[in-house]
One Martini backbone bead per residue (centre of mass of N, CA, C, O) as a GRO file, in nm:
protein
  230
    1MET     BB    1  -1.297   0.557  -1.947
    2THR     BB    2  -1.360   0.296  -1.756
    3PRO     BB    3  -1.203   0.063  -1.616
    4PRO     BB    4  -1.193  -0.252  -1.566
    5THR     BB    5  -1.392  -0.500  -1.361
    6ARG     BB    6  -1.334  -0.780  -1.152
    7THR     BB    7  -1.548  -1.022  -0.999
    8ALA     BB    8  -1.508  -1.237  -0.703
    9ALA     BB    9  -1.620  -1.449  -0.471
   10VAL     BB   10  -1.358  -1.632  -0.517
   11ALA     BB   11  -1.001  -1.612  -0.424
   12LEU     BB   12  -0.686  -1.641  -0.379
   13SER     BB   13  -0.611  -1.348  -0.497
   14VAL     BB   14  -0.628  -1.035  -0.628
   15ASP     BB   15  -0.327  -0.999  -0.726
   16ALA     BB   16  -0.306  -1.262  -0.873
   17LEU     BB   17  -0.539  -1.211  -1.080
   18LEU     BB   18  -0.416  -0.953  -1.192
   19HIS     BB   19  -0.145  -1.060  -1.301
   20GLN     BB   20  -0.276  -1.265  -1.489
   21TRP     BB   21  -0.434  -1.063  -1.665
   22ALA     BB   22  -0.185  -0.897  -1.756
   23ARG     BB   23  -0.023  -1.134  -1.889
   24GLN     BB   24  -0.254  -1.283  -2.070
   25SER     BB   25  -0.460  -1.002  -2.144
   26ALA     BB   26  -0.364  -0.703  -2.122
   27ALA     BB   27  -0.432  -0.529  -1.904
   28PRO     BB   28  -0.512  -0.226  -1.819
   29ALA     BB   29  -0.484   0.058  -1.687
   30GLY     BB   30  -0.696   0.028  -1.392
   31ALA     BB   31  -0.743  -0.243  -1.350
   32ALA     BB   32  -0.968  -0.466  -1.158
   33VAL     BB   33  -0.992  -0.656  -0.844
   34VAL     BB   34  -1.275  -0.815  -0.678
   35ALA     BB   35  -1.328  -0.968  -0.345
   36ASP     BB   36  -1.502  -1.148  -0.102
   37THR     BB   37  -1.293  -1.404  -0.109
   38GLU     BB   38  -0.987  -1.525   0.035
   39ILE     BB   39  -0.753  -1.786   0.058
   40ALA     BB   40  -0.441  -1.642  -0.007
   41ALA     BB   41  -0.371  -1.385   0.148
   42ARG     BB   42  -0.110  -1.134   0.136
   43CYS     BB   43   0.135  -0.961   0.294
   44ARG     BB   44   0.395  -0.838   0.398
   45GLY     BB   45   0.621  -1.106   0.402
   46GLY     BB   46   0.378  -1.334   0.372
   47ILE     BB   47   0.147  -1.252   0.549
   48GLU     BB   48  -0.140  -1.355   0.658
   49TRP     BB   49  -0.480  -1.291   0.579
   50ARG     BB   50  -0.759  -1.335   0.831
   51THR     BB   51  -0.990  -1.152   0.757
   52ARG     BB   52  -1.316  -1.149   0.762
   53ASP     BB   53  -1.527  -0.989   0.551
   54ALA     BB   54  -1.358  -0.862   0.326
   55VAL     BB   55  -1.231  -0.603   0.135
   56ALA     BB   56  -1.089  -0.659  -0.200
   57VAL     BB   57  -0.843  -0.448  -0.379
   58SER     BB   58  -0.699  -0.444  -0.717
   59VAL     BB   59  -0.466  -0.235  -0.904
   60LEU     BB   60  -0.342  -0.139  -1.221
   61ALA     BB   61  -0.010  -0.047  -1.306
   62ARG     BB   62   0.152   0.144  -1.595
   63PRO     BB   63   0.430   0.277  -1.579
   64GLU     BB   64   0.658   0.504  -1.761
   65VAL     BB   65   0.887   0.623  -1.526
   66LEU     BB   66   0.942   0.402  -1.318
   67GLU     BB   67   1.200   0.303  -1.130
   68PRO     BB   68   1.338   0.043  -0.965
   69SER     BB   69   1.458   0.230  -0.732
   70ALA     BB   70   1.124   0.336  -0.687
   71VAL     BB   71   0.921   0.111  -0.573
   72ASP     BB   72   0.836   0.236  -0.286
   73VAL     BB   73   0.624   0.429  -0.396
   74GLY     BB   74   0.399   0.215  -0.408
   75TRP     BB   75   0.340   0.211  -0.102
   76ALA     BB   76   0.255   0.501  -0.076
   77ALA     BB   77   0.018   0.490  -0.278
   78ALA     BB   78  -0.152   0.266  -0.135
   79SER     BB   79  -0.172   0.402   0.142
   80LEU     BB   80  -0.301   0.671   0.049
   81ALA     BB   81  -0.553   0.542  -0.069
   82ALA     BB   82  -0.663   0.414   0.188
   83ALA     BB   83  -0.689   0.677   0.356
   84ARG     BB   84  -0.879   0.828   0.158
   85ALA     BB   85  -1.109   0.620   0.136
   86LEU     BB   86  -1.185   0.612   0.442
   87ASP     BB   87  -1.251   0.908   0.467
   88ALA     BB   88  -1.475   0.921   0.250
   89CYS     BB   89  -1.665   0.673   0.389
   90CYS     BB   90  -1.606   0.729   0.727
   91GLY     BB   91  -1.447   0.952   0.805
   92GLY     BB   92  -1.211   1.150   0.896
   93ARG     BB   93  -0.851   1.088   0.981
   94ARG     BB   94  -0.581   0.922   0.834
   95TRP     BB   95  -0.274   0.747   0.885
   96CYS     BB   96   0.059   0.684   0.798
   97LEU     BB   97   0.266   0.392   0.839
   98TRP     BB   98   0.562   0.299   0.776
   99PRO     BB   99   0.482   0.134   0.476
  100ASP     BB  100   0.164  -0.033   0.552
  101LEU     BB  101   0.003   0.148   0.755
  102ILE     BB  102  -0.306   0.227   0.931
  103ALA     BB  103  -0.432   0.495   1.122
  104CYS     BB  104  -0.710   0.479   1.291
  105GLU     BB  105  -0.982   0.540   1.432
  106PRO     BB  106  -1.086   0.475   1.755
  107ASP     BB  107  -1.387   0.368   1.637
  108ASP     BB  108  -1.263   0.167   1.465
  109ASP     BB  109  -1.344  -0.180   1.328
  110LEU     BB  110  -1.069  -0.201   1.148
  111ALA     BB  111  -0.881  -0.369   0.912
  112VAL     BB  112  -0.560  -0.294   0.738
  113ALA     BB  113  -0.424  -0.378   0.412
  114VAL     BB  114  -0.111  -0.328   0.244
  115SER     BB  115  -0.002  -0.371  -0.108
  116PHE     BB  116   0.299  -0.431  -0.320
  117ALA     BB  117   0.347  -0.533  -0.672
  118CYS     BB  118   0.609  -0.603  -0.918
  119THR     BB  119   0.717  -0.581  -1.264
  120LEU     BB  120   1.012  -0.597  -1.435
  121GLY     BB  121   1.183  -0.423  -1.673
  122PRO     BB  122   1.392  -0.248  -1.878
  123GLY     BB  123   1.458  -0.001  -1.655
  124ARG     BB  124   1.156  -0.074  -1.535
  125VAL     BB  125   0.820  -0.058  -1.455
  126ASP     BB  126   0.580  -0.247  -1.594
  127LEU     BB  127   0.407  -0.356  -1.341
  128ALA     BB  128   0.132  -0.308  -1.091
  129ALA     BB  129  -0.003  -0.384  -0.757
  130LEU     BB  130  -0.260  -0.226  -0.582
  131THR     BB  131  -0.347  -0.307  -0.239
  132VAL     BB  132  -0.663  -0.347  -0.049
  133ARG     BB  133  -0.766  -0.432   0.287
  134VAL     BB  134  -1.100  -0.458   0.446
  135GLY     BB  135  -1.191  -0.539   0.796
  136PRO     BB  136  -1.487  -0.600   0.879
  137VAL     BB  137  -1.768  -0.621   0.628
  138PHE     BB  138  -2.119  -0.668   0.629
  139ALA     BB  139  -2.271  -0.454   0.492
  140PRO     BB  140  -2.353  -0.412   0.166
  141GLU     BB  141  -2.341  -0.099   0.151
  142GLU     BB  142  -2.054  -0.078   0.281
  143ARG     BB  143  -1.903  -0.241   0.068
  144ILE     BB  144  -1.965  -0.060  -0.173
  145ARG     BB  145  -1.845   0.204  -0.055
  146ILE     BB  146  -1.557   0.099  -0.017
  147THR     BB  147  -1.497  -0.005  -0.295
  148ASP     BB  148  -1.537   0.252  -0.452
  149ALA     BB  149  -1.319   0.421  -0.298
  150LEU     BB  150  -1.083   0.235  -0.368
  151LEU     BB  151  -1.096   0.252  -0.671
  152LEU     BB  152  -1.061   0.555  -0.702
  153HIS     BB  153  -0.782   0.589  -0.536
  154LEU     BB  154  -0.616   0.369  -0.673
  155ARG     BB  155  -0.627   0.484  -0.954
  156SER     BB  156  -0.509   0.759  -0.897
  157LEU     BB  157  -0.231   0.647  -0.777
  158ALA     BB  158  -0.147   0.476  -1.018
  159THR     BB  159  -0.114   0.719  -1.201
  160GLY     BB  160   0.082   0.879  -1.004
  161LEU     BB  161   0.350   0.711  -1.069
  162ASP     BB  162   0.426   0.931  -1.298
  163ASP     BB  163   0.445   1.120  -1.016
  164PRO     BB  164   0.632   1.063  -0.751
  165ALA     BB  165   0.664   1.333  -0.609
  166SER     BB  166   0.362   1.382  -0.542
  167VAL     BB  167   0.314   1.128  -0.378
  168LEU     BB  168   0.534   1.192  -0.163
  169ASP     BB  169   0.419   1.462  -0.059
  170ALA     BB  170   0.147   1.345   0.037
  171TYR     BB  171   0.264   1.125   0.222
  172ARG     BB  172   0.415   1.298   0.423
  173ASP     BB  173   0.151   1.445   0.532
  174ARG     BB  174   0.047   1.131   0.633
  175CYS     BB  175   0.311   1.060   0.806
  176ALA     BB  176   0.342   0.949   1.142
  177THR     BB  177   0.650   0.856   1.153
  178LEU     BB  178   0.747   1.127   1.133
  179GLY     BB  179   0.945   1.236   1.413
  180GLN     BB  180   1.002   0.954   1.524
  181ALA     BB  181   1.089   0.715   1.742
  182ILE     BB  182   1.261   0.418   1.628
  183GLU     BB  183   1.243   0.069   1.543
  184VAL     BB  184   1.433  -0.143   1.321
  185GLN     BB  185   1.367  -0.445   1.169
  186MET     BB  186   1.562  -0.659   0.997
  187LEU     BB  187   1.681  -0.824   0.712
  188PRO     BB  188   1.726  -1.111   0.873
  189HIS     BB  189   1.873  -0.916   1.083
  190GLY     BB  190   1.844  -0.673   1.309
  191ALA     BB  191   1.888  -0.335   1.453
  192MET     BB  192   1.747   0.006   1.464
  193ARG     BB  193   1.789   0.337   1.591
  194GLY     BB  194   1.579   0.645   1.558
  195LEU     BB  195   1.494   0.904   1.340
  196ALA     BB  196   1.223   0.981   1.147
  197GLU     BB  197   1.295   1.207   0.894
  198ASP     BB  198   1.227   1.066   0.608
  199ILE     BB  199   1.129   1.053   0.262
  200ASP     BB  200   1.256   0.971  -0.012
  201ASP     BB  201   1.256   0.973  -0.366
  202SER     BB  202   1.223   0.636  -0.335
  203GLY     BB  203   1.060   0.568  -0.051
  204ARG     BB  204   1.259   0.586   0.170
  205LEU     BB  205   1.375   0.561   0.488
  206VAL     BB  206   1.503   0.815   0.706
  207LEU     BB  207   1.754   0.738   0.941
  208ALA     BB  208   1.848   0.896   1.244
  209SER     BB  209   2.110   0.879   1.439
  210PRO     BB  210   2.265   0.974   1.733
  211THR     BB  211   2.542   1.015   1.554
  212GLY     BB  212   2.424   1.127   1.248
  213LEU     BB  213   2.347   0.909   1.087
  214ARG     BB  214   2.213   0.795   0.758
  215GLU     BB  215   1.952   0.577   0.678
  216ARG     BB  216   1.825   0.381   0.404
  217ILE     BB  217   1.508   0.223   0.399
  218ALA     BB  218   1.395  -0.058   0.259
  219VAL     BB  219   1.133  -0.255   0.235
  220SER     BB  220   1.288  -0.534   0.157
  221SER     BB  221   1.466  -0.497   0.448
  222LEU     BB  222   1.203  -0.532   0.622
  223ASN     BB  223   1.019  -0.624   0.906
  224ASN     BB  224   0.994  -0.385   1.139
  225VAL     BB  225   0.807  -0.111   1.302
  226THR     BB  226   0.876   0.080   1.604
  227LEU     BB  227   0.745   0.272   1.833
  228LEU     BB  228   0.875   0.487   2.072
  229GLU     BB  229   0.899   0.582   2.381
  230GLU     BB  230   0.957   0.900   2.544
   0.00000   0.00000   0.00000
């Protein structure tokens, strides 16, 4: 049975509506909210999403085994879903840039925003919203095609959070950040440079410094990641 989907012409944000549905009416795993227009959509770090005529889809996960220390796997899941959905409906192959960016095809005229937000229970992740926004998308048939692809792949990856190792294996194969020299700007301040060596089993970026030290970077401590010129 296909999980329910609620569609809103105008919403504060799809993830806010989804969390409200989950808390007040016990929305099931895989439940989704789709909106044509969002008034106050936010990306990672509270940055406002300003793209008009965007497709916005948020899907609910209720993982049974995901530990709070591994919440960054959710960012990998949402990003992987976005890349797969765009490949399926637009052709080509897209890559993920840790933790929340999608490297689109050169002829793509789309902006993509990925976000992940969760509510913790005792020793576990109780529920989470995997959200992708794509725009601008004008043609009605294209909006339907992208929405359907996002629903399919977000639901698949939301279920995949019960097997985080498989999600991370697939994400590593799609992550163009790995093997690159990068600069990481941290919160509230400070920066580090090094080689993006791996994504660890908790979804954190493993940064190898020139001195051989390895730092594990959590999404919550991150401001920005910049690829450095060789």
